[in-house]
N, C-alpha and C positions, 0 to 999 in steps of 0.2 A: 736748368743750367744753360748758360750761354755758350759754353765750349762744346764743340762736337768733334768726335773722333774722325780722323782722316786716314785713309789707307795710304801707306808709303811703301816704296820699293827702293832698296839700296843695291845698285849694281855698279861695279868698277869704281867705287868711291864716289858715286853720284847719287843724290837723293831725288827720287821722282815722286810727285804727288799728283794723283788723279782725283778731280772733284768736279761736281756740277755747281755752277753759280746760279743761285735762285734769286738773288736780290738785284741783279742787273749791274748798275754802276756804283753801288754803295761800297765804301771802303771796308776792307777786311784785314785780318791779321792771322798768320799761321805761326804757332809756337811749337817748336820741336825740342824735345829733351829725351835722351836715353831711349831712342827707338820709338817714341810715341809722338804723334803730331796731332794738334788740335786746332780747329778753326773757329774764329769768332768774328762777327761783324762789329764795326766800331760805331760808337754813338755819334749822333749829329753834332751835339755840343757836349764836351766833357773830356775826361782823361781816361786812358786805359794804361794801367801800370802792370808790368810783368815783374813779379817779386822773385828773386833767386836767393838761395842759401847754399853755400858750399858747392857751387857749380851746378846746382839742380834747380829747376823751376818749382817753386813751392805753391804759388797762387797767381791769379790774374785778378786785379782789382779794377772795378769800374766806378768812376765818379762822374755822374751826369748832371747837367744843368738844363734849364729851359729858359728861352728868351721870353722877356715880358712884352 
């Protein structure tokens, strides 16, 4: 799986996320829904779609390409 669980803390209405970045300068995305946060790195060429249904995150879809 590409999505990794991230530890979160909510205090005084603020969300705090503590994580170690392993990839250096590569782009990443954090998706948060109903008390759970998950982290994924974004592809170099492609699309990443967050699919929701009735106010909840249902899935994250990856569509990658490769330059010729």
